[in-house]
C-alpha positions in Angstrom: 25.7 25.7 21.0 28.2 23.3 22.6 30.5 22.1 19.8 33.8 20.2 19.3 36.0 21.8 16.6 39.1 20.7 15.0 40.3 22.9 12.1 36.9 23.9 11.2 35.2 20.5 11.8 32.1 20.9 13.9 30.4 18.0 15.6 26.8 18.4 16.8 25.7 16.1 19.5 22.4 15.4 21.2 23.5 17.7 24.0 22.9 20.6 21.6 19.2 19.9 21.5 17.3 21.5 24.3 15.3 19.3 26.6 11.6 19.2 25.9 8.9 18.9 28.5 5.5 17.6 27.5 2.9 20.3 27.2 0.2 20.0 29.8 -3.0 21.9 30.7 -4.2 19.7 33.6 -1.9 18.3 36.3 -2.1 14.6 37.2 -4.5 15.4 40.0 -6.8 17.4 37.7 -5.8 20.8 38.9 -5.3 23.3 36.1 -1.8 24.4 35.2 -3.4 26.8 32.8 -7.0 27.4 32.0 -8.3 25.1 29.3 -9.1 26.8 26.0 -12.1 24.7 25.4 -15.7 25.4 26.7 -16.8 23.4 29.7 -19.5 21.6 27.7 -17.0 20.6 25.1 -14.7 19.3 27.8 -17.6 17.2 29.1 -18.1 15.8 25.6 -14.4 14.8 25.5 -14.9 13.2 28.9 -17.9 11.2 27.7 -15.9 10.2 24.5 -13.1 8.8 26.7 -15.6 6.9 28.9 -17.2 5.3 25.9 -13.8 4.3 24.5 -12.8 2.8 27.8 -16.0 0.8 28.2 -15.8 -0.5 24.6 -12.2 -1.6 25.3 -13.1 -3.4 28.5 -15.9 -5.2 26.8 -13.8 -6.2 23.7 -11.1 -7.6 26.0 -13.8 -9.7 27.7 -15.3 -10.9 24.4 -11.8 -11.9 23.3 -11.1 -13.8 26.5 -14.2 -16.0 25.9 -13.3 -16.3 22.2 -16.3 -14.5 21.0 -13.9 -12.3 19.0 -10.3 -13.1 18.1 -7.1 -11.3 18.9 -7.8 -7.7 19.9 -5.4 -4.8 20.5 -6.5 -2.9 23.7 -6.0 0.9 24.0 -6.7 1.3 27.8 -4.8 4.3 29.1 -4.5 6.0 25.7 -8.0 7.5 25.5 -7.0 11.1 26.0 -4.6 10.9 23.1 -7.0 9.3 20.7 -10.1 11.4 21.6 -8.0 14.6 21.6 -6.7 13.9 18.1 -10.0 13.1 16.5 -11.9 16.0 18.1 -9.3 18.4 16.8 -10.0 17.5 13.1 -11.9 19.9 10.8 -14.5 18.6 8.4 -11.9 18.9 5.5 -9.3 16.8 7.4 -8.5 13.1 7.0 -7.6 10.6 9.7 -5.3 7.6 9.1 -5.4 5.4 12.2 -3.1 2.7 13.5 -4.5 -0.7 14.6 -4.7 0.2 18.3 -6.9 3.3 17.6 -10.2 1.8 18.5 -11.1 4.7 20.7 -10.2 7.2 18.0 -12.2 5.4 15.4 -15.3 5.2 17.6 -15.0 8.9 18.3 -14.6 9.5 14.6 -18.0 7.8 14.0 -17.0 4.2 13.2 -19.8 1.9 14.5 -18.6 -0.2 17.4 -20.2 -3.3 16.1 -18.1 -2.9 12.9 -14.9 -3.0 14.9 -16.1 -6.0 16.8 -16.9 -7.7 13.4 -13.3 -7.0 12.3 -11.7 -8.3 15.4 -14.1 -11.2 15.2 -12.7 -12.1 11.8 -15.1 -10.4 9.4 -13.4 -8.1 6.9 -16.6 -6.2 6.4 -16.0 -4.8 9.8 -13.2 -2.6 8.5 -15.5 -1.0 5.9 -15.4 2.7 6.7 -18.8 4.5 6.4 -18.9 6.8 3.3 -19.3 9.9 5.3 -16.1 9.5 7.3 -12.8 10.9 5.9 -10.9 8.0 7.5 -8.9 5.1 6.1 -9.1 1.6 7.5 -6.2 0.6 9.7 -3.7 -2.0 8.5 -1.8 -4.5 10.6 1.7 -4.0 9.2 3.4 -1.6 11.7 4.1 2.0 10.5 3.3 1.3 6.9 0.4 3.8 7.0 2.7 6.8 7.3 3.6 7.0 3.5 -0.1 6.4 2.7 -0.9 9.5 4.8 1.9 11.4 3.0 0.3 10.5 -0.3 -3.1 11.5 0.9 -1.6 14.8 2.1 0.0 15.3 -1.3 -3.5 14.8 -2.9 -4.9 17.5 -0.6 -2.1 19.9 -1.6 -2.4 19.2 -5.3 -6.2 19.5 -5.1 -6.0 22.6 -3.0 -8.7 21.3 -0.7 -7.5 23.1 2.4 -7.6 19.9 4.3 -4.8 18.2 6.3 -4.1 14.6 7.2 -3.4 13.2 10.7 -1.7 9.7 10.8 -1.0 7.9 14.0 1.7 5.3 14.9 3.1 3.8 18.0 6.5 4.4 19.5 7.6 1.0 18.1 6.6 2.1 14.6 9.1 5.0 14.7 11.9 2.4 14.2 10.5 1.4 10.8 11.8 2.7 7.6 8.3 3.7 6.6 8.4 6.3 9.4 11.6 7.8 8.1 10.5 7.8 4.4 7.0 9.1 5.1 8.3 12.0 7.3 11.1 12.8 4.9 8.7 12.9 2.0 6.4 15.2 3.9 9.2 17.5 4.8 10.6 17.7 1.3 7.2 18.7 -0.2 5.9 20.7 2.7 2.7 18.6 3.0 -0.3 19.2 5.2 0.6 16.2 7.3 0.6 15.6 11.1 2.3 12.4 12.2 1.1 11.6 15.7 3.2 9.2 17.7 1.2 7.5 20.5 4.2 6.9 22.7 2.7 4.3 25.1 6.2 3.3 26.3 6.2 -0.2 24.9 6.3 -2.1 21.6 4.9 -5.4 22.8 7.5 -5.9 25.6 10.3 -3.6 24.4 10.5 -0.3 26.2 10.9 3.0 24.3 14.6 3.0 25.1 15.0 0.0 22.7 13.4 1.9 19.9 15.5 5.0 19.9 18.5 6.5 21.7 17.2 10.1 21.3 15.9 11.9 24.4 12.5 12.3 22.8 10.7 11.2 19.7 9.5 14.7 19.1 13.1 16.0 18.5 13.4 13.7 15.5 11.4 16.3 13.7 14.5 18.4 13.4 16.1 15.9 11.1 13.3 16.1 8.6 12.9 19.9 8.7 9.4 19.6 10.2 7.9 21.0 13.4 8.0 19.0 16.5 5.6 19.0 19.5 5.7 17.0 22.7 2.5 16.7 24.7 1.1 14.9 27.7 -1.0 12.3 26.0 -2.9 11.6 29.2 -4.2 15.1 29.2 -7.1 15.3 26.8 -7.2 19.1 26.7 -3.4 19.3 26.0 -3.8 16.6 23.3 -6.6 18.5 21.7 -4.9 21.8 21.8 -1.6 20.4 20.5 -3.3 18.7 17.6 -5.2 21.8 16.7 -1.9 23.8 16.6 -0.3 21.0 14.5 -3.1 21.0 12.0 -2.9 24.8 11.7 0.9 24.5 10.9 0.3 21.7 8.5 -2.3 23.6 6.5 0.3 26.4 6.2 2.7 24.0 4.6 4.7 22.9 7.6 4.4 19.2 8.5 4.4 18.4 12.2 5.6 15.4 14.3 3.6 15.2 17.6 4.7 12.9 20.4 1.8 12.1 22.7 3.4 10.7 25.9 1.0 8.1 27.2 0.9 4.6 28.6 -0.5 1.3 27.5 -2.2 -0.1 30.6 -3.0 -3.5 29.1 -1.5 -6.2 27.0 -0.1 -5.6 23.5 -2.9 -7.9 22.3 -5.3 -10.3 24.0 -3.2 -13.1 22.5 -1.0 -12.5 25.5 -3.6 -12.8 28.2 -1.9 -16.0 29.4 1.6 -15.9 28.0 2.8 -12.4 28.7 3.4 -10.6 31.9 2.3 -7.0 32.1 4.7 -4.1 32.8 6.3 -3.8 36.3 3.6 -3.4 39.0 5.2 -0.3 40.4 5.3 1.3 37.0 1.7 0.4 36.3 0.6 1.9 39.6 2.4 5.2 38.8 0.6 5.5 35.5 -2.7 4.4 36.9 -2.6 7.5 39.1 -2.2 9.5 35.8 -5.4 8.0 34.4 -6.7 10.3 31.6 -10.3 9.9 32.5 -9.9 10.5 36.2 -7.8 13.6 35.5 -10.5 15.4 33.6 -13.2 14.1 35.8 -11.5 15.6 38.9 -11.1 18.9 37.1 -14.7 19.1 36.1 -16.0 18.1 39.5 -13.7 20.7 41.2 -15.3 23.3 39.0 -18.8 22.2 39.8 -19.3 21.3 36.1 -19.8 17.6 36.7 -22.0 16.1 39.4 -22.0 12.5 40.6 -25.4 12.1 38.9 -24.1 13.4 35.6 -21.1 11.1 35.9 -23.2 8.1 36.5 -25.5 9.1 33.6 -22.4 9.3 31.3 -21.3 5.8 32.3 -24.8 4.4 32.0 -25.0 5.9 28.5 -21.7 4.4 27.5 -22.7 1.0 28.9 -25.9 1.1 27.0 -24.3 2.0 23.7 -21.6 -0.7 24.1 -24.3 -3.3 25.0 -26.4 -2.4 22.0 -23.3 -2.6 19.8 -22.5 -6.0 21.1 -26.1 -7.1 20.4 -25.8 -5.8 16.8 -22.5 -7.6 16.4 -24.0 -10.9 17.5 -27.0 -10.6 15.3 -25.1 -9.4 12.2 -25.7 -11.3 9.0 -22.8 -13.7 8.3 -20.4 -12.6 5.5 -21.1 -14.0 2.0 -18.4 -16.7 1.4 -18.1 -15.5 -2.2 -16.7 -12.2 -0.9 -13.3 -13.9 -0.7 -13.3 -13.7 -4.5 -15.5 -10.6 -5.1 -13.3 -7.7 -4.1 -9.8 -8.8 -5.4 -10.4 -7.1 -8.7 -12.9 -4.7 -10.3 -14.2 -7.7 -12.2 -13.4 -11.3 -11.2 -10.6 -12.7 -13.4 -11.1 -16.0 -15.3 -8.9 -17.9 -12.8 -10.8 -16.6 -9.8 -14.2 -17.6 -11.4 -12.7 -21.0 -12.0 -11.6 -21.3 -8.4 -14.9 -20.0 -7.1 -16.7 -22.8 -9.0 -14.2 -25.2 -7.5 -15.0 -23.9 -4.0 -18.7 -23.2 -4.1 -20.1 -24.9 -7.1 -23.1 -23.3 -8.9 -23.2 -20.5 -6.3 -20.2 -19.0 -8.2 -22.5 -18.2 -11.1 -23.0 -14.8 -9.4 -19.4 -14.0 -10.0 -19.3 -15.4 -13.5 -21.9 -13.0 -14.6 -19.5 -10.2 -13.7 -16.5 -11.9 -15.3 -13.7 -10.2 -17.0 -14.9 -9.0 -20.4 -12.2 -6.8 -22.0 -12.9 -5.0 -25.2 -11.1 -5.9 -28.4 -8.2 -3.8 -29.5 -9.3 -0.3 -30.5 -7.1 1.2 -33.1 -6.4 4.9 -33.5 -7.1 7.0 -36.6 -6.8 4.6 -39.5 -3.8 5.2 -41.7 -2.1 7.8 -39.5 0.9 6.2 -37.8 4.1 7.2 -36.2 7.5 5.3 -36.0 8.5 4.6 -32.4 10.4 2.3 -30.2 9.2 1.1 -26.8 10.8 4.1 -25.1 9.0 6.5 -27.4 5.8 4.5 -27.2 5.6 4.7 -23.4 6.4 8.4 -23.5 3.7 9.1 -26.2 1.1 7.2 -24.3 1.8 9.0 -21.0 1.4 12.3 -22.8 -1.8 11.3 -24.5 -3.4 9.8 -21.4 -2.3 12.7 -19.2 -4.0 15.1 -21.7 -7.1 12.9 -21.6 -7.3 12.5 -17.9 -6.1 15.2 -15.5 -6.0 12.8 -12.6 -2.9 11.0 -13.9 0.3 11.9 -12.0 3.8 10.7 -12.9 6.4 10.6 -10.2 9.6 8.8 -9.0 13.3 9.2 -8.9 14.6 11.6 -11.6 11.5 11.4 -13.7 10.8 15.1 -13.9 13.8 17.3 -14.5 15.9 14.5 -15.9 13.2 12.7 -17.8 14.1 9.4 -16.2 17.4 7.5 -16.5 16.2 6.0 -19.8 14.5 9.3 -20.9 11.1 7.6 -20.9 9.4 10.6 -19.2 11.3 13.2 -21.1 9.5 16.6 -21.6 6.5 15.6 -19.4 7.5 18.1 -16.7 7.4 21.0 -19.2 4.0 19.9 -20.5 2.2 19.0 -17.3 4.0 20.9 -14.5 3.2 19.8 -11.0 1.6 16.6 -12.2 5.1 15.3 -12.8 7.5 15.3 -9.9 10.7 13.9 -8.6 10.9 12.1 -5.3 13.6 11.3 -2.8 15.6 8.2 -3.4 13.2 6.1 -1.2 11.3 3.3 -2.8 9.1 2.6 0.2 7.6 6.0 0.1 7.2 5.9 -3.7 5.0 2.9 -3.3 3.3 4.0 -0.1 2.5 7.4 -1.5 0.7 5.6 -4.3 -1.9 4.4 -1.8 -2.7 7.9 -0.6 -2.8 9.5 -4.0 -5.2 6.8 -5.2 -7.4 7.3 -2.2 -7.3 11.1 -2.9 -8.8 10.5 -6.4 -5.6 10.5 -8.5 -4.2 7.9 -10.9 -0.6 7.6 -9.8 2.1 6.3 -12.2 5.0 5.4 -10.0 8.3 4.8 -11.7 11.0 2.6 -10.2 14.3 3.2 -11.9 15.3 -0.5 -12.1 13.8 -3.9 -11.5 15.8 -4.5 -8.3 14.6 -1.1 -6.9 11.1 -2.5 -6.5 12.1 -5.0 -3.8 12.4 -2.5 -1.0 8.9 -1.4 -1.9 7.5 -4.9 -2.1 6.0 -4.7 1.4 3.9 -1.7 0.3 3.0 -3.2 -3.0 2.1 -6.6 -1.6 0.4 -5.6 1.6 -1.3 -2.4 0.5 -1.5 -1.6 -3.2 -2.6 -5.1 -4.1 -4.9 -5.6 -1.1 -6.6 -2.2 -0.7 -9.6 -2.9 -2.9 -10.3 -6.0 -0.9 -9.6 -4.4 2.4 -12.0 -1.5 1.7 -14.5 -3.8 0.0 -14.2 -1.9 -3.2 -14.3 1.6 -1.9 -10.6 2.4 -2.8 -9.6 0.4 -5.8 -5.9 1.6 -6.0 -6.2 2.5 -9.7 -2.8 3.3 -11.1 0.4 1.9 -12.7 3.7 0.8 -11.3 6.3 1.1 -14.0 9.9 -0.2 -14.1 12.5 -1.5 -16.6 13.5 -5.1 -16.1 15.9 -7.6 -17.4 19.6 -8.1 -18.2 21.4 -5.7 -20.4 25.1 -5.9 -19.3 24.4 -3.8 -16.3 25.2 -4.0 -12.6 23.8 -6.2 -9.9 20.4 -4.9 -8.6 19.9 -3.5 -12.2 19.5 -6.7 -14.2 16.7 -8.8 -12.7 13.5 -10.3 -13.9 11.2 -10.2 -10.8 7.9 -10.7 -12.6 7.0 -13.8 -10.7 6.8 -11.9 -7.4 4.2 -9.6 -8.8 2.3 -12.2 -10.9 2.0 -14.3 -7.7 0.4 -11.4 -5.8 -3.4 -11.4 -5.6 -4.8 -8.0 -6.5 -2.2 -7.0 -9.1 -2.4 -7.2 -12.9 1.0 -7.6 -14.6 1.7 -6.8 -18.2 4.9 -7.0 -20.3 5.1 -5.6 -23.8 7.4 -7.0 -26.4 7.0 -4.3 -29.1 6.1 -0.6 -29.4 2.5 -1.4 -30.5 1.7 -3.4 -27.4 3.6 -1.0 -25.2 1.4 1.9 -26.3 -1.8 -0.1 -26.2 -1.2 -2.0 -23.0 -0.1 1.2 -21.1 -3.3 3.0 -22.2 -5.3 0.0 -21.0 -3.4 0.0 -17.7 -4.1 3.7 -17.1 -7.8 3.1 -17.7 -7.9 -0.1 -15.7 -9.8 0.0 -12.3 -7.1 -2.2 -10.8 -3.4 -1.6 -10.0 -1.2 -2.7 -12.9 2.5 -3.6 -12.9 3.9 -2.5 -16.2 7.3 -4.1 -16.9 9.4 -2.6 -19.7 12.1 -4.8 -21.2 15.1 -2.4 -21.2 17.0 -4.3 -23.8 14.2 -3.4 -26.2 14.2 0.4 -25.4 16.4 1.0 -28.4 15.2 -1.9 -30.6 14.2 -1.0 -34.2 11.2 1.3 -34.5 7.8 0.2 -35.8 4.8 2.0 -37.1 1.9 2.3 -34.6 -1.3 4.3 -34.7 -0.5 7.9 -33.6 -3.8 8.4 -31.8 -4.8 6.6 -28.6 -5.8 3.0 -28.7 -5.9 0.1 -26.2 -4.6 -3.5 -26.1 -6.7 -5.6 -23.8 -5.2 -6.8 -20.5 -5.5 -10.5 -20.0 -5.3 -11.4 -23.7 -2.3 -13.2 -25.3 -1.5 -13.0 -29.0 -0.5 -15.6 -31.5 2.3 -13.8 -33.3 3.2 -16.7 -35.6 1.0 -19.7 -36.5 2.3 -23.2 -36.6 1.3 -26.9 -36.3 4.1 -28.9 -34.6 5.0 -27.1 -31.4 3.7 -24.2 -29.3 6.3 -21.7 -28.1 5.2 -19.3 -25.3 7.1 -16.3 -24.2 6.9 -12.6 -23.4 8.9 -9.4 -23.3 12.4 -9.4 -24.6 12.5 -13.2 -24.8 9.7 -13.2 -27.3 12.3 -12.2 -30.0 14.6 -14.9 -28.8 11.8 -17.4 -29.1 10.9 -16.1 -32.6 14.5 -16.4 -33.8 15.1 -19.8 -32.2 11.9 -21.3 -33.7 12.7 -20.3 -37.3 12.7 -23.4 -39.5 10.0 -25.1 -37.5 6.2 -25.1 -37.8 6.0 -23.4 -34.5 3.0 -21.5 -33.1 4.5 -18.6 -31.1 2.4 -16.9 -28.4 3.2 -13.6 -26.8 1.6 -13.7 -23.4 1.6 -9.8 -23.1 -0.3 -10.2 -19.8 1.2 -12.4 -17.1 -1.6 -11.9 -14.6 -4.3 -12.7 -15.3 -2.9 -15.4 -17.5 -4.6 -16.1 -20.8 -4.8 -19.9 -20.3 -7.4 -20.3 -23.0 -5.2 -19.2 -25.8 -2.3 -21.3 -24.6 -4.4 -24.5 -24.1 -6.1 -24.0 -27.5 -2.7 -23.9 -29.2 -1.3 -26.9 -27.4 -4.4 -28.9 -28.2 -3.5 -28.3 -31.9 0.3 -28.8 -31.7 0.7 -31.3 -28.9 4.0 -29.8 -27.8 5.0 -26.9 -25.6 8.2 -24.9 -25.1 8.2 -22.0 -22.7 10.9 -19.2 -22.8 11.5 -16.6 -20.2 14.4 -14.6 -18.7 13.7 -15.2 -15.0 15.2 -18.2 -13.3 13.5 -21.6 -14.0 12.6 -22.7 -10.4 9.0 -21.6 -9.7 9.1 -19.2 -12.6 6.1 -18.3 -14.7 6.9 -21.2 -17.0 6.1 -23.6 -14.2 2.6 -22.1 -14.0 2.1 -22.2 -17.7 3.2 -25.9 -17.7 0.9 -26.7 -14.8 -2.1 -25.1 -16.5 -1.5 -27.1 -19.7 -1.0 -30.3 -17.7 -4.3 -29.7 -16.0 -6.3 -28.7 -19.0 -4.6 -30.4 -22.0 -2.6 -33.3 -20.6 -4.0 -35.8 -23.1 -3.1 -33.5 -26.0 0.6 -33.6 -25.2 2.8 -35.7 -27.4 6.1 -34.9 -25.5 7.3 -33.5 -22.2 7.0 -29.7 -21.7 10.3 -27.9 -22.0 11.4 -24.7 -20.4 14.2 -22.4 -21.7 15.1 -19.9 -19.0 17.9 -18.3 -17.1 19.5 -20.7 -14.7 18.7 -20.7 -11.0 21.5 -18.4 -10.2 22.1 -14.7 -9.6 22.4 -13.1 -13.1 26.2 -12.6 -13.7 27.8 -9.3 -14.6 28.5 -8.4 -18.2 31.3 -10.7 -19.1 29.4 -13.9 -18.2 25.8 -12.7 -18.6 25.2 -14.2 -22.0 26.0 -17.7 -20.6 22.9 -17.3 -18.4 20.2 -15.6 -20.6 18.2 -17.8 -23.0 19.5 -17.7 -26.6 18.0 -18.7 -29.9 20.3 -21.7 -30.0 18.9 -23.0 -26.6 15.3 -22.5 -27.9 16.1 -24.4 -31.1 17.6 -27.3 -29.0 14.5 -27.4 -26.8 12.2 -27.5 -29.9 14.3 -30.3 -31.4 14.1 -32.3 -28.2 10.3 -32.0 -28.0 9.9 -32.9 -31.6 12.0 -36.1 -31.1 9.1 -37.8 -29.3 
């Protein structure tokens, strides 16, 4: 190894990494560099697969050009990579494609008309047939890699013997998701193969703009995983390399495979007019390396493929594509109600209301399946235990994990340390591998959630602090919240995202109230307990809910006085607020830690105090009913005022009870500033005095 040393200091440079050459079986002219390991008939099948993929691609580009479908991502030139990967999969293996993998998905068994439906603007087109172990692709670049890592973790925990292959483009290797997904796989020794389809360009940017490393494959060294570089225009080499990678992955050694190929078309058909293709000389050079012609020449040179057989293969591909286009054109239009139908396991009250607004009486089909939560179900009568919120969450996790072996708890420091607030203390000793620490990488914590849920588990992902959720928001917003809708209910993302929130004289990034981000995200349910009883019951409901639930724990209440709660399991319904104090003159609405501020500030008044408990879906009915009685409304929350949850509560009351109001609605919140550090924090957070002043103001009318 060439090194530079100064008094024991060793510097390792890229020059220390040996040059890699892509593995090849067939030369560019089709002559064998080594004899293919696959039978001739199988090789002819690979050839036919590539021809079909090419013919579909050409037809899809044409359909897009005449606006019969929308924007489409061509894969021309990458057929050998895509076919080789899929044909290497065993029945127990999963495939997680990228958006350009049309050829791979067709080879996997995805109906061509389904892909045309998707690119034509119909979300049903991405509904993967039940018999395929394949996830639908998503448009956000590279974000599927942590999903695949989570799915691979599910295979490992379930001891299925299966592995997972996920694909990404060379541009996607610049994303943090690529790093966090590979790092997670390396740390846990997951049965995961990350296949990089290095087609030399990310839209218009060449590979040299994505990484300074000589190859993408050598990045494997940094993650402690195996690395393979293969000629992605050689279908035999791609197949053999993927088979080897899968073998290593099943043995507990994740693999990064770089398939060196070339995109011989536009990034998408949106660029048919606006974007110039790659340099003509470069295009010509890669055209001579065409993956279909390469294997065709080899087969013909061996006498294994005649001109008549070739023509028959092309005729069959043309026939299949033509019939798929006809089925696409004759497909039944999507039901407009579907835009509401798959957001949640049952349509929430606000969605039913909006559906009636959009479609009138046709929305009655949704209303019949409306949210209908059960009443609170208490534990064994008379048997209680004294707990605070910290203890209540821990007790519920223990009880629910004993009840349901699918529940997993994971995150930073949750296992050996029991969490920075000791909420998960002793769970590792009791449940073993079902409780595990993760790297300090919030994107992967959220992304792995997707794969674990697809794999049949109920993940409980802990983020150490409120601010730590924001790096993961892309995964939460674009995937966890949308996966049920994207898969038309096949994968509902059942699980819980837990984190402590709010100011408690802590540091920046540790003292925020980001609930509005999550409550504003369709597909999520958001709950915030204000006491140990609700913490225990709401968490039990969240763990039994068919939808992903964000469970926010007010950290200033972790050590609040204990209260008696039923020792046995019980649930508190999600979507149901609670009147904690009745009154006649003013309604005070709050949640979480601020509920106690609201209760203190409203003493001495005939105030009806409502604990929202659930922020999404919001229990508008309870709020409106109270305001119709009192005629006044004060809303208290810790988050900044501008566009905070109080604005939505006020809007709902203005919409449904405007003529019951006797005074303007008042909001008592933090100010529209960054929460100050400890010495000035109390000047920002709502206080009982500010609540009292707001009540007096509204009573003055």
